[in-house]
A tleap script that builds the chain and sets N, CA, C and O, in Angstrom:
source leaprc.protein.ff14SB
mol = sequence {
  NMET SER LEU PHE ASP THR PRO MET ILE GLN
  LYS LEU THR GLY TYR LEU ASP VAL ALA GLU
  ALA ARG GLN THR LEU ILE ALA SER ASN VAL
  ALA ASN ILE ASP THR PRO GLY TYR LYS THR
  GLN ASP LEU ASN PHE GLN GLN ALA LEU ALA
  ALA ALA GLU ALA GLY GLN ASN PRO TYR VAL
  ALA GLN HIE ALA VAL ALA GLY LEU ILE THR
  ARG PRO ASP GLY ASN ASN VAL ASN LEU ASP
  ARG GLU SER PHE LEU MET ALA GLN THR GLN
  LEU GLN PHE ASN THR GLY ILE ALA LEU LEU
  ARG GLU GLU PHE GLY ASP LEU ARG GLU ALA
  ILE ASN GLY ALA PRO GLY GLY SER ALA CSER
}
set mol.1.N position { -144.247 142.123 86.830 }
set mol.1.CA position { -143.963 142.947 85.669 }
set mol.1.C position { -142.517 142.701 85.252 }
set mol.1.O position { -141.612 142.717 86.086 }
set mol.2.N position { -142.308 142.475 83.965 }
set mol.2.CA position { -140.949 142.278 83.484 }
set mol.2.C position { -140.307 143.639 83.231 }
set mol.2.O position { -140.977 144.672 83.221 }
set mol.3.N position { -139.030 143.614 83.033 }
set mol.3.CA position { -138.273 144.841 82.782 }
set mol.3.C position { -138.753 145.529 81.504 }
set mol.3.O position { -138.709 146.755 81.397 }
set mol.4.N position { -139.213 144.728 80.535 }
set mol.4.CA position { -139.629 145.278 79.249 }
set mol.4.C position { -141.137 145.480 79.158 }
set mol.4.O position { -141.669 145.694 78.069 }
set mol.5.N position { -141.816 145.415 80.276 }
set mol.5.CA position { -143.270 145.572 80.308 }
set mol.5.C position { -143.640 146.734 81.224 }
set mol.5.O position { -144.465 146.603 82.128 }
set mol.6.N position { -143.005 147.873 80.961 }
set mol.6.CA position { -143.256 149.056 81.782 }
set mol.6.C position { -144.545 149.737 81.324 }
set mol.6.O position { -144.998 149.507 80.203 }
set mol.7.N position { -145.133 150.563 82.169 }
set mol.7.CA position { -146.340 151.297 81.748 }
set mol.7.C position { -146.116 152.138 80.483 }
set mol.7.O position { -147.007 152.235 79.638 }
set mol.8.N position { -144.935 152.742 80.353 }
set mol.8.CA position { -144.664 153.561 79.162 }
set mol.8.C position { -144.585 152.695 77.911 }
set mol.8.O position { -145.101 153.076 76.860 }
set mol.9.N position { -143.949 151.542 78.014 }
set mol.9.CA position { -143.864 150.645 76.860 }
set mol.9.C position { -145.248 150.143 76.495 }
set mol.9.O position { -145.559 150.011 75.311 }
set mol.10.N position { -146.084 149.863 77.478 }
set mol.10.CA position { -147.454 149.436 77.195 }
set mol.10.C position { -148.230 150.528 76.468 }
set mol.10.O position { -148.956 150.246 75.515 }
set mol.11.N position { -148.082 151.770 76.912 }
set mol.11.CA position { -148.777 152.886 76.258 }
set mol.11.C position { -148.275 153.075 74.826 }
set mol.11.O position { -149.071 153.282 73.910 }
set mol.12.N position { -146.970 153.005 74.637 }
set mol.12.CA position { -146.400 153.183 73.300 }
set mol.12.C position { -146.799 152.035 72.377 }
set mol.12.O position { -147.040 152.253 71.189 }
set mol.13.N position { -146.871 150.834 72.900 }
set mol.13.CA position { -147.310 149.696 72.101 }
set mol.13.C position { -148.758 149.889 71.663 }
set mol.13.O position { -149.098 149.622 70.510 }
set mol.14.N position { -149.606 150.350 72.571 }
set mol.14.CA position { -150.992 150.642 72.222 }
set mol.14.C position { -151.079 151.729 71.160 }
set mol.14.O position { -151.882 151.633 70.232 }
set mol.15.N position { -150.257 152.758 71.295 }
set mol.15.CA position { -150.211 153.855 70.325 }
set mol.15.C position { -149.841 153.330 68.940 }
set mol.15.O position { -150.452 153.707 67.940 }
set mol.16.N position { -148.834 152.457 68.891 }
set mol.16.CA position { -148.410 151.884 67.615 }
set mol.16.C position { -149.490 150.968 67.033 }
set mol.16.O position { -149.685 150.931 65.818 }
set mol.17.N position { -150.189 150.232 67.895 }
set mol.17.CA position { -151.287 149.384 67.426 }
set mol.17.C position { -152.388 150.219 66.776 }
set mol.17.O position { -152.948 149.825 65.753 }
set mol.18.N position { -152.693 151.364 67.365 }
set mol.18.CA position { -153.732 152.245 66.810 }
set mol.18.C position { -153.273 152.825 65.475 }
set mol.18.O position { -154.049 152.869 64.520 }
set mol.19.N position { -152.027 153.268 65.401 }
set mol.19.CA position { -151.508 153.803 64.142 }
set mol.19.C position { -151.531 152.728 63.051 }
set mol.19.O position { -151.870 153.008 61.901 }
set mol.20.N position { -151.171 151.508 63.421 }
set mol.20.CA position { -151.203 150.405 62.458 }
set mol.20.C position { -152.637 150.124 62.003 }
set mol.20.O position { -152.875 149.911 60.815 }
set mol.21.N position { -153.580 150.121 62.926 }
set mol.21.CA position { -154.986 149.872 62.580 }
set mol.21.C position { -155.502 150.950 61.632 }
set mol.21.O position { -156.205 150.651 60.667 }
set mol.22.N position { -155.154 152.193 61.909 }
set mol.22.CA position { -155.618 153.285 61.046 }
set mol.22.C position { -154.983 153.181 59.661 }
set mol.22.O position { -155.648 153.410 58.650 }
set mol.23.N position { -153.711 152.840 59.618 }
set mol.23.CA position { -153.022 152.696 58.336 }
set mol.23.C position { -153.675 151.563 57.521 }
set mol.23.O position { -153.812 151.672 56.302 }
set mol.24.N position { -154.067 150.496 58.191 }
set mol.24.CA position { -154.731 149.378 57.520 }
set mol.24.C position { -156.068 149.818 56.927 }
set mol.24.O position { -156.399 149.453 55.799 }
set mol.25.N position { -156.832 150.598 57.681 }
set mol.25.CA position { -158.114 151.100 57.167 }
set mol.25.C position { -157.915 152.026 55.973 }
set mol.25.O position { -158.665 151.965 54.998 }
set mol.26.N position { -156.910 152.874 56.057 }
set mol.26.CA position { -156.629 153.792 54.942 }
set mol.26.C position { -156.251 152.997 53.692 }
set mol.26.O position { -156.722 153.297 52.595 }
set mol.27.N position { -155.403 151.987 53.861 }
set mol.27.CA position { -155.012 151.147 52.722 }
set mol.27.C position { -156.224 150.436 52.138 }
set mol.27.O position { -156.330 150.287 50.921 }
set mol.28.N position { -157.134 150.000 52.993 }
set mol.28.CA position { -158.360 149.348 52.523 }
set mol.28.C position { -159.226 150.328 51.737 }
set mol.28.O position { -159.815 149.970 50.717 }
set mol.29.N position { -159.297 151.565 52.219 }
set mol.29.CA position { -160.052 152.588 51.486 }
set mol.29.C position { -159.481 152.775 50.086 }
set mol.29.O position { -160.226 152.806 49.107 }
set mol.30.N position { -158.166 152.899 49.993 }
set mol.30.CA position { -157.522 153.105 48.693 }
set mol.30.C position { -157.742 151.887 47.796 }
set mol.30.O position { -158.002 152.031 46.601 }
set mol.31.N position { -157.638 150.692 48.372 }
set mol.31.CA position { -157.836 149.471 47.587 }
set mol.31.C position { -159.264 149.373 47.046 }
set mol.31.O position { -159.498 148.728 46.024 }
set mol.32.N position { -160.207 150.004 47.722 }
set mol.32.CA position { -161.617 149.947 47.316 }
set mol.32.C position { -162.084 151.208 46.597 }
set mol.32.O position { -163.285 151.472 46.528 }
set mol.33.N position { -161.163 151.975 46.069 }
set mol.33.CA position { -161.523 153.248 45.444 }
set mol.33.C position { -162.466 153.061 44.253 }
set mol.33.O position { -163.234 153.967 43.931 }
set mol.34.N position { -162.420 151.910 43.602 }
set mol.34.CA position { -163.299 151.659 42.446 }
set mol.34.C position { -164.421 150.675 42.756 }
set mol.34.O position { -165.089 150.193 41.841 }
set mol.35.N position { -164.636 150.369 44.040 }
set mol.35.CA position { -165.698 149.437 44.433 }
set mol.35.C position { -167.014 150.204 44.575 }
set mol.35.O position { -167.133 151.064 45.448 }
set mol.36.N position { -168.000 149.904 43.732 }
set mol.36.CA position { -169.284 150.610 43.835 }
set mol.36.C position { -169.914 150.427 45.220 }
set mol.36.O position { -169.962 149.320 45.755 }
set mol.37.N position { -170.390 151.524 45.779 }
set mol.37.CA position { -171.073 151.497 47.066 }
set mol.37.C position { -170.167 151.464 48.282 }
set mol.37.O position { -170.659 151.496 49.410 }
set mol.38.N position { -168.846 151.401 48.085 }
set mol.38.CA position { -167.928 151.351 49.235 }
set mol.38.C position { -167.927 152.691 49.959 }
set mol.38.O position { -167.876 153.747 49.329 }
set mol.39.N position { -167.983 152.640 51.279 }
set mol.39.CA position { -167.957 153.841 52.114 }
set mol.39.C position { -166.630 153.897 52.863 }
set mol.39.O position { -166.193 152.907 53.450 }
set mol.40.N position { -166.006 155.049 52.835 }
set mol.40.CA position { -164.730 155.274 53.499 }
set mol.40.C position { -164.831 154.967 54.990 }
set mol.40.O position { -165.776 155.390 55.656 }
set mol.41.N position { -163.849 154.227 55.510 }
set mol.41.CA position { -163.771 153.865 56.924 }
set mol.41.C position { -162.594 154.597 57.563 }
set mol.41.O position { -161.594 154.876 56.902 }
set mol.42.N position { -162.719 154.900 58.833 }
set mol.42.CA position { -161.631 155.546 59.572 }
set mol.42.C position { -161.750 155.162 61.036 }
set mol.42.O position { -162.719 154.523 61.446 }
set mol.43.N position { -160.761 155.556 61.814 }
set mol.43.CA position { -160.770 155.370 63.264 }
set mol.43.C position { -160.791 156.729 63.922 }
set mol.43.O position { -160.160 157.670 63.440 }
set mol.44.N position { -161.503 156.834 65.004 }
set mol.44.CA position { -161.344 157.986 65.875 }
set mol.44.C position { -160.096 157.672 66.685 }
set mol.44.O position { -160.125 156.802 67.555 }
set mol.45.N position { -158.994 158.375 66.406 }
set mol.45.CA position { -157.693 158.025 66.976 }
set mol.45.C position { -157.724 158.046 68.504 }
set mol.45.O position { -157.180 157.148 69.146 }
set mol.46.N position { -158.351 159.055 69.084 }
set mol.46.CA position { -158.395 159.163 70.547 }
set mol.46.C position { -159.202 158.024 71.170 }
set mol.46.O position { -158.791 157.446 72.176 }
set mol.47.N position { -160.347 157.705 70.573 }
set mol.47.CA position { -161.158 156.602 71.092 }
set mol.47.C position { -160.434 155.268 70.929 }
set mol.47.O position { -160.481 154.418 71.818 }
set mol.48.N position { -159.768 155.088 69.794 }
set mol.48.CA position { -159.026 153.853 69.557 }
set mol.48.C position { -157.866 153.725 70.536 }
set mol.48.O position { -157.566 152.627 71.005 }
set mol.49.N position { -157.216 154.838 70.843 }
set mol.49.CA position { -156.115 154.822 71.804 }
set mol.49.C position { -156.624 154.472 73.199 }
set mol.49.O position { -155.989 153.701 73.919 }
set mol.50.N position { -157.754 155.029 73.574 }
set mol.50.CA position { -158.346 154.704 74.878 }
set mol.50.C position { -158.724 153.223 74.933 }
set mol.50.O position { -158.544 152.574 75.963 }
set mol.51.N position { -159.246 152.691 73.833 }
set mol.51.CA position { -159.600 151.266 73.781 }
set mol.51.C position { -158.348 150.401 73.910 }
set mol.51.O position { -158.341 149.412 74.642 }
set mol.52.N position { -157.289 150.781 73.193 }
set mol.52.CA position { -156.040 150.010 73.254 }
set mol.52.C position { -155.461 150.030 74.664 }
set mol.52.O position { -154.965 149.013 75.147 }
set mol.53.N position { -155.523 151.180 75.322 }
set mol.53.CA position { -155.014 151.281 76.693 }
set mol.53.C position { -155.838 150.450 77.664 }
set mol.53.O position { -155.336 150.023 78.704 }
set mol.54.N position { -157.114 150.219 77.323 }
set mol.54.CA position { -157.991 149.398 78.162 }
set mol.54.C position { -157.896 147.923 77.788 }
set mol.54.O position { -158.629 147.092 78.323 }
set mol.55.N position { -156.986 147.603 76.867 }
set mol.55.CA position { -156.801 146.217 76.463 }
set mol.55.C position { -157.795 145.743 75.428 }
set mol.55.O position { -157.907 144.542 75.182 }
set mol.56.N position { -158.527 146.673 74.810 }
set mol.56.CA position { -159.509 146.319 73.793 }
set mol.56.C position { -158.914 146.493 72.400 }
set mol.56.O position { -157.874 147.128 72.223 }
set mol.57.N position { -159.588 145.923 71.432 }
set mol.57.CA position { -159.189 146.060 70.046 }
set mol.57.C position { -159.441 147.505 69.601 }
set mol.57.O position { -160.547 148.010 69.793 }
set mol.58.N position { -158.443 148.186 69.012 }
set mol.58.CA position { -158.646 149.580 68.591 }
set mol.58.C position { -159.708 149.747 67.510 }
set mol.58.O position { -160.209 150.852 67.301 }
set mol.59.N position { -160.058 148.660 66.820 }
set mol.59.CA position { -161.068 148.750 65.762 }
set mol.59.C position { -162.466 149.043 66.313 }
set mol.59.O position { -163.385 149.307 65.537 }
set mol.60.N position { -162.643 149.001 67.645 }
set mol.60.CA position { -163.948 149.370 68.199 }
set mol.60.C position { -164.279 150.827 67.873 }
set mol.60.O position { -165.443 151.225 67.919 }
set mol.61.N position { -163.270 151.612 67.547 }
set mol.61.CA position { -163.475 153.024 67.204 }
set mol.61.C position { -163.615 153.239 65.698 }
set mol.61.O position { -163.585 154.378 65.230 }
set mol.62.N position { -163.770 152.146 64.932 }
set mol.62.CA position { -163.931 152.248 63.484 }
set mol.62.C position { -165.315 152.774 63.151 }
set mol.62.O position { -166.297 152.428 63.807 }
set mol.63.N position { -165.385 153.610 62.131 }
set mol.63.CA position { -166.672 154.165 61.705 }
set mol.63.C position { -166.613 154.566 60.241 }
set mol.63.O position { -165.538 154.826 59.700 }
set mol.64.N position { -167.759 154.613 59.615 }
set mol.64.CA position { -167.860 155.134 58.258 }
set mol.64.C position { -167.737 156.649 58.346 }
set mol.64.O position { -168.246 157.273 59.277 }
set mol.65.N position { -167.062 157.226 57.374 }
set mol.65.CA position { -166.837 158.668 57.378 }
set mol.65.C position { -168.007 159.363 56.682 }
set mol.65.O position { -168.328 159.063 55.531 }
set mol.66.N position { -168.628 160.281 57.387 }
set mol.66.CA position { -169.756 161.027 56.826 }
set mol.66.C position { -169.272 162.347 56.235 }
set mol.66.O position { -168.196 162.833 56.584 }
set mol.67.N position { -170.050 162.908 55.361 }
set mol.67.CA position { -169.781 164.239 54.830 }
set mol.67.C position { -168.858 164.280 53.629 }
set mol.67.O position { -168.490 165.363 53.174 }
set mol.68.N position { -168.474 163.120 53.103 }
set mol.68.CA position { -167.624 163.101 51.916 }
set mol.68.C position { -168.499 163.094 50.666 }
set mol.68.O position { -169.638 162.628 50.697 }
set mol.69.N position { -167.967 163.603 49.593 }
set mol.69.CA position { -168.706 163.617 48.330 }
set mol.69.C position { -168.828 162.178 47.821 }
set mol.69.O position { -167.839 161.452 47.711 }
set mol.70.N position { -170.050 161.795 47.518 }
set mol.70.CA position { -170.318 160.449 47.017 }
set mol.70.C position { -170.482 160.502 45.502 }
set mol.70.O position { -171.238 161.315 44.971 }
set mol.71.N position { -169.756 159.614 44.817 }
set mol.71.CA position { -169.863 159.524 43.362 }
set mol.71.C position { -171.177 158.835 42.977 }
set mol.71.O position { -171.833 158.240 43.832 }
set mol.72.N position { -171.561 158.911 41.712 }
set mol.72.CA position { -172.807 158.265 41.277 }
set mol.72.C position { -172.863 156.755 41.571 }
set mol.72.O position { -173.951 156.195 41.707 }
set mol.73.N position { -171.697 156.094 41.671 }
set mol.73.CA position { -171.706 154.650 41.954 }
set mol.73.C position { -171.826 154.357 43.455 }
set mol.73.O position { -171.803 153.196 43.864 }
set mol.74.N position { -171.954 155.418 44.282 }
set mol.74.CA position { -172.131 155.251 45.724 }
set mol.74.C position { -170.839 155.213 46.518 }
set mol.74.O position { -170.876 155.147 47.747 }
set mol.75.N position { -169.706 155.253 45.852 }
set mol.75.CA position { -168.409 155.221 46.512 }
set mol.75.C position { -168.026 156.642 46.920 }
set mol.75.O position { -168.250 157.589 46.165 }
set mol.76.N position { -167.435 156.794 48.142 }
set mol.76.CA position { -167.040 158.144 48.583 }
set mol.76.C position { -165.558 158.250 48.948 }
set mol.76.O position { -165.170 159.154 49.688 }
set mol.77.N position { -164.723 157.332 48.436 }
set mol.77.CA position { -163.289 157.391 48.720 }
set mol.77.C position { -162.672 158.544 47.938 }
set mol.77.O position { -162.889 158.679 46.734 }
set mol.78.N position { -161.899 159.376 48.638 }
set mol.78.CA position { -161.205 160.506 48.032 }
set mol.78.C position { -159.707 160.249 48.177 }
set mol.78.O position { -159.181 160.220 49.290 }
set mol.79.N position { -159.026 160.064 47.052 }
set mol.79.CA position { -157.604 159.705 47.080 }
set mol.79.C position { -156.748 160.784 47.741 }
set mol.79.O position { -155.792 160.454 48.444 }
set mol.80.N position { -157.062 162.050 47.537 }
set mol.80.CA position { -156.297 163.127 48.175 }
set mol.80.C position { -156.411 163.045 49.693 }
set mol.80.O position { -155.412 163.180 50.400 }
set mol.81.N position { -157.621 162.825 50.193 }
set mol.81.CA position { -157.835 162.703 51.640 }
set mol.81.C position { -157.072 161.512 52.195 }
set mol.81.O position { -156.400 161.623 53.220 }
set mol.82.N position { -157.173 160.373 51.519 }
set mol.82.CA position { -156.518 159.153 51.998 }
set mol.82.C position { -154.997 159.305 51.977 }
set mol.82.O position { -154.316 158.825 52.883 }
set mol.83.N position { -154.466 159.963 50.960 }
set mol.83.CA position { -153.016 160.187 50.883 }
set mol.83.C position { -152.544 161.063 52.033 }
set mol.83.O position { -151.510 160.790 52.643 }
set mol.84.N position { -153.295 162.106 52.327 }
set mol.84.CA position { -152.958 162.980 53.458 }
set mol.84.C position { -152.991 162.201 54.764 }
set mol.84.O position { -152.065 162.299 55.570 }
set mol.85.N position { -154.060 161.422 54.979 }
set mol.85.CA position { -154.179 160.651 56.219 }
set mol.85.C position { -153.090 159.590 56.330 }
set mol.85.O position { -152.608 159.306 57.426 }
set mol.86.N position { -152.703 159.006 55.203 }
set mol.86.CA position { -151.642 158.003 55.228 }
set mol.86.C position { -150.325 158.647 55.668 }
set mol.86.O position { -149.596 158.080 56.481 }
set mol.87.N position { -150.025 159.823 55.133 }
set mol.87.CA position { -148.800 160.530 55.525 }
set mol.87.C position { -148.859 160.928 57.003 }
set mol.87.O position { -147.876 160.782 57.728 }
set mol.88.N position { -150.005 161.427 57.440 }
set mol.88.CA position { -150.168 161.822 58.839 }
set mol.88.C position { -149.987 160.618 59.774 }
set mol.88.O position { -149.305 160.714 60.794 }
set mol.89.N position { -150.590 159.509 59.421 }
set mol.89.CA position { -150.510 158.314 60.254 }
set mol.89.C position { -149.092 157.753 60.260 }
set mol.89.O position { -148.639 157.234 61.280 }
set mol.90.N position { -148.388 157.849 59.141 }
set mol.90.CA position { -146.996 157.398 59.089 }
set mol.90.C position { -146.135 158.248 60.019 }
set mol.90.O position { -145.248 157.722 60.692 }
set mol.91.N position { -146.384 159.545 60.061 }
set mol.91.CA position { -145.652 160.414 60.992 }
set mol.91.C position { -145.952 160.041 62.441 }
set mol.91.O position { -145.051 160.031 63.281 }
set mol.92.N position { -147.210 159.735 62.734 }
set mol.92.CA position { -147.575 159.312 64.092 }
set mol.92.C position { -146.871 158.009 64.457 }
set mol.92.O position { -146.363 157.859 65.569 }
set mol.93.N position { -146.844 157.070 63.518 }
set mol.93.CA position { -146.179 155.793 63.767 }
set mol.93.C position { -144.681 156.007 63.997 }
set mol.93.O position { -144.104 155.446 64.928 }
set mol.94.N position { -144.060 156.817 63.146 }
set mol.94.CA position { -142.623 157.101 63.300 }
set mol.94.C position { -142.325 157.765 64.638 }
set mol.94.O position { -141.298 157.481 65.256 }
set mol.95.N position { -143.208 158.642 65.090 }
set mol.95.CA position { -143.041 159.277 66.396 }
set mol.95.C position { -143.110 158.233 67.505 }
set mol.95.O position { -142.309 158.258 68.439 }
set mol.96.N position { -144.064 157.321 67.400 }
set mol.96.CA position { -144.187 156.252 68.384 }
set mol.96.C position { -142.946 155.378 68.428 }
set mol.96.O position { -142.493 154.999 69.508 }
set mol.97.N position { -142.391 155.052 67.265 }
set mol.97.CA position { -141.162 154.245 67.198 }
set mol.97.C position { -140.004 154.997 67.836 }
set mol.97.O position { -139.220 154.407 68.581 }
set mol.98.N position { -139.883 156.296 67.555 }
set mol.98.CA position { -138.801 157.092 68.145 }
set mol.98.C position { -138.916 157.123 69.670 }
set mol.98.O position { -137.912 157.004 70.372 }
set mol.99.N position { -140.129 157.282 70.175 }
set mol.99.CA position { -140.330 157.295 71.626 }
set mol.99.C position { -140.035 155.931 72.247 }
set mol.99.O position { -139.491 155.849 73.349 }
set mol.100.N position { -140.392 154.873 71.542 }
set mol.100.CA position { -140.110 153.518 72.030 }
set mol.100.C position { -138.605 153.264 72.058 }
set mol.100.O position { -138.097 152.663 73.005 }
set mol.101.N position { -137.896 153.711 71.038 }
set mol.101.CA position { -136.423 153.584 71.027 }
set mol.101.C position { -135.817 154.334 72.210 }
set mol.101.O position { -134.895 153.844 72.862 }
set mol.102.N position { -136.342 155.520 72.476 }
set mol.102.CA position { -135.841 156.308 73.597 }
set mol.102.C position { -136.082 155.581 74.918 }
set mol.102.O position { -135.219 155.574 75.796 }
set mol.103.N position { -137.250 154.974 75.055 }
set mol.103.CA position { -137.565 154.228 76.281 }
set mol.103.C position { -136.625 153.044 76.454 }
set mol.103.O position { -136.147 152.787 77.559 }
set mol.104.N position { -136.356 152.321 75.371 }
set mol.104.CA position { -135.415 151.204 75.458 }
set mol.104.C position { -133.991 151.696 75.727 }
set mol.104.O position { -133.220 151.017 76.405 }
set mol.105.N position { -133.643 152.861 75.203 }
set mol.105.CA position { -132.340 153.448 75.507 }
set mol.105.C position { -132.219 153.771 76.988 }
set mol.105.O position { -131.169 153.555 77.594 }
set mol.106.N position { -133.300 154.290 77.572 }
set mol.106.CA position { -133.301 154.569 79.012 }
set mol.106.C position { -133.138 153.286 79.815 }
set mol.106.O position { -132.418 153.258 80.813 }
set mol.107.N position { -133.808 152.225 79.378 }
set mol.107.CA position { -133.670 150.936 80.064 }
set mol.107.C position { -132.239 150.408 79.936 }
set mol.107.O position { -131.678 149.878 80.895 }
set mol.108.N position { -131.661 150.557 78.755 }
set mol.108.CA position { -130.280 150.115 78.540 }
set mol.108.C position { -129.338 150.865 79.472 }
set mol.108.O position { -128.443 150.266 80.069 }
set mol.109.N position { -129.535 152.166 79.597 }
set mol.109.CA position { -128.700 152.952 80.522 }
set mol.109.C position { -128.883 152.518 81.961 }
set mol.109.O position { -127.922 152.476 82.728 }
set mol.110.N position { -130.111 152.197 82.330 }
set mol.110.CA position { -130.371 151.751 83.703 }
set mol.110.C position { -129.681 150.418 83.981 }
set mol.110.O position { -129.182 150.186 85.082 }
set mol.111.N position { -129.658 149.551 82.979 }
set mol.111.CA position { -129.006 148.249 83.142 }
set mol.111.C position { -127.492 148.385 83.160 }
set mol.111.O position { -126.820 147.797 84.007 }
set mol.112.N position { -126.961 149.154 82.232 }
set mol.112.CA position { -125.497 149.272 82.063 }
set mol.112.C position { -124.875 150.354 82.916 }
set mol.112.O position { -123.650 150.426 83.019 }
set mol.113.N position { -125.671 151.182 83.520 }
set mol.113.CA position { -125.163 152.324 84.268 }
set mol.113.C position { -125.141 153.549 83.382 }
set mol.113.O position { -124.945 153.462 82.170 }
set mol.114.N position { -125.342 154.670 83.999 }
set mol.114.CA position { -125.384 155.931 83.263 }
set mol.114.C position { -124.042 156.203 82.609 }
set mol.114.O position { -123.009 155.831 83.167 }
set mol.115.N position { -124.022 156.845 81.433 }
set mol.115.CA position { -122.752 157.186 80.800 }
set mol.115.C position { -121.904 158.044 81.735 }
set mol.115.O position { -122.393 159.000 82.335 }
set mol.116.N position { -120.637 157.689 81.848 }
set mol.116.CA position { -119.731 158.463 82.690 }
set mol.116.C position { -119.808 158.061 84.157 }
set mol.116.O position { -118.979 158.489 84.960 }
set mol.117.N position { -120.784 157.253 84.509 }
set mol.117.CA position { -120.939 156.821 85.895 }
set mol.117.C position { -120.336 155.428 86.056 }
set mol.117.O position { -119.875 154.817 85.092 }
set mol.118.N position { -120.349 154.956 87.264 }
set mol.118.CA position { -119.818 153.614 87.490 }
set mol.118.C position { -120.982 152.671 87.741 }
set mol.118.O position { -121.887 152.971 88.520 }
set mol.119.N position { -120.943 151.533 87.072 }
set mol.119.CA position { -121.973 150.511 87.270 }
set mol.119.C position { -121.507 149.581 88.371 }
set mol.119.O position { -120.415 149.017 88.291 }
set mol.120.N position { -122.311 149.419 89.383 }
set mol.120.CA position { -121.908 148.580 90.490 }
set mol.120.C position { -122.458 147.203 90.337 }
set mol.120.O position { -122.219 146.345 91.187 }
savepdb mol mol.pdb
quit
């Protein structure tokens, strides 16, 4: 195991991969808002995270979203829903980045010695 391949970094990387996958699906939904017959896609975040932690592609948790209002052309993309999910997923991604920065800061302190302490 390398210094930069800790279990926490692996978990955070998987978390960021899932957030990125979900953001990609949301963007695809918005891009297809006028495509007749298009069905909204999403990820089950918890299932995708478990898949990522197991080394699998997070898209295994992709599914069509049921229960949305379908327009006469068969499309069920709702821009308000997608905008909300995009904002939520961006917050999740930003949280993951903040935690990853903190982990790298901890590693930097371990390498350089704790602030105020002496590095031997």
